[in-house]
C-alpha positions in Angstrom: -3.1 6.7 -3.2 -0.6 4.0 -2.3 2.3 6.3 -2.8 1.0 8.7 -0.2 0.7 5.8 2.2 4.3 4.8 1.4 5.6 8.4 2.1 3.6 8.6 5.3 5.0 5.2 6.5 8.5 6.1 5.5 8.2 9.4 7.4 6.7 7.6 10.4 9.6 5.1 10.4 12.1 8.0 10.2 10.4 9.7 13.2 10.5 6.6 15.3 14.2 5.9 14.5 15.3 9.4 14.9 13.1 11.2 17.4 10.8 9.0 19.4 11.1 7.7 23.0 11.0 4.2 21.5 14.5 4.5 20.2 15.9 7.0 22.8 17.9 4.4 24.8 19.5 3.0 21.7 20.5 6.5 20.5 21.9 7.3 23.9 23.8 4.1 23.9 25.4 4.6 20.4 25.9 8.4 20.6 26.3 9.0 24.3 24.7 11.9 26.1 25.7 15.3 27.2 25.8 15.5 31.1 22.9 17.0 32.8 23.8 19.7 35.3 22.2 19.7 38.7 23.8 22.6 40.5 27.6 22.2 40.1 27.4 18.4 39.7 27.3 16.5 36.4 24.6 13.8 36.5 23.5 11.2 34.0 26.5 11.5 31.6 27.1 8.5 29.4 30.0 8.1 27.0 29.3 7.1 23.5 29.6 3.3 22.7 31.3 4.0 19.4 33.9 6.6 18.5 31.7 7.6 15.5 28.6 7.5 17.7 27.8 11.3 17.9 28.2 11.6 14.0 26.1 8.5 13.5 23.4 9.9 15.7 23.4 13.2 13.7 22.7 11.1 10.6 20.0 8.9 12.3 18.2 12.0 13.5 18.0 13.5 10.0 14.8 12.5 8.3 16.2 13.1 4.8 19.2 10.9 5.3 17.1 8.1 6.8 14.5 8.6 4.1 17.1 8.2 1.3 18.1 4.7 2.7 14.5 3.7 3.4 13.7 4.5 -0.3 16.8 2.7 -1.6 16.1 -0.4 0.4 12.3 -0.4 -0.1 12.4 0.3 -3.9 13.4 -3.3 -4.9 10.6 -4.7 -2.7 8.0 -2.3 -4.1 9.0 -2.6 -7.8 9.8 -6.3 -7.7 12.9 -5.5 -9.8 16.4 -5.5 -8.1 18.0 -4.4 -11.4 16.1 -1.1 -12.0 18.9 1.2 -10.6 17.2 4.4 -12.0 14.0 3.6 -10.3 15.7 2.7 -7.0 17.6 6.1 -7.1 14.5 8.0 -8.1 12.5 6.5 -5.2 15.3 7.1 -2.8 15.6 10.7 -3.6 11.9 11.3 -3.7 11.6 9.7 -0.3 14.4 11.8 1.0 12.9 15.0 -0.4 9.4 14.2 1.0 10.9 13.3 4.4 12.8 16.6 4.3 9.7 18.7 3.6 7.6 16.9 6.2 10.5 17.3 8.7 10.6 21.1 8.0 6.7 21.3 8.3 6.6 19.5 11.6 9.7 21.3 13.1 11.9 18.3 13.4 14.5 19.8 11.2 
């Protein structure tokens, strides 16, 4: 039962980071925003803060990519063992796969 709670929390974290209004301003700051057109005038365009900003935003909005890193960083804390490389990789890939499946089911991907 705890593993289901972990996967739900990991997907929730990935949603907040990549798709919610909570992190929208940070994503716009990092990746910039396409100009909105009102008639013939560009309104609200903001250049990216970083040269790699648009690519970084593409990764941040991908639940599978964020899920891999969440799994890799959470595994030592969950398992209480920083030396279990195989378990860390297994949890990272399983979190990534579950986030990908949930992202497809919810229409995020």
